[in-house]
C-alpha positions, 0 to 999 in steps of 0.5 A, spaced: 448 436 478 455 432 477 460 438 474 466 433 474 463 429 468 464 436 464 472 436 466 471 443 470 470 440 477 477 438 479 481 441 473 479 449 474 475 448 481 481 451 485 481 457 480 475 461 483 477 461 490 484 462 488 482 468 484 478 471 490 483 470 495 488 474 490 484 479 489 482 480 497 490 480 498 491 485 493 486 490 496 489 489 503 496 490 501 494 497 497 491 500 503 498 498 507 502 501 502 499 508 502 505 513 500 506 519 505 507 526 502 514 529 503 511 534 508 508 528 512 515 524 512 518 531 514 513 532 520 514 525 522 522 526 522 521 532 526 516 529 531 521 523 532 527 528 534 531 525 527 532 533 525 533 539 528 528 545 528 532 549 523 533 543 519 526 542 519 524 549 517 529 549 511 526 543 508 519 545 509 520 551 506 524 548 500 518 543 499 513 549 499 517 552 494 517 546 489 510 544 490 
């Protein structure tokens, strides 16, 4: 069949692949941007040595009180 005679082949033929690529990109980006909870961030900071044990316990206690 010759779809170019109806005006859809060249004019909008690029639209479907572009939409598919866009949807795939959007779905992959969504998985990368999962938000960490405050407790997970605190755990990572403590594990990396970014905060002291006392500061970790204080902030952890504060988070558990406000959940």
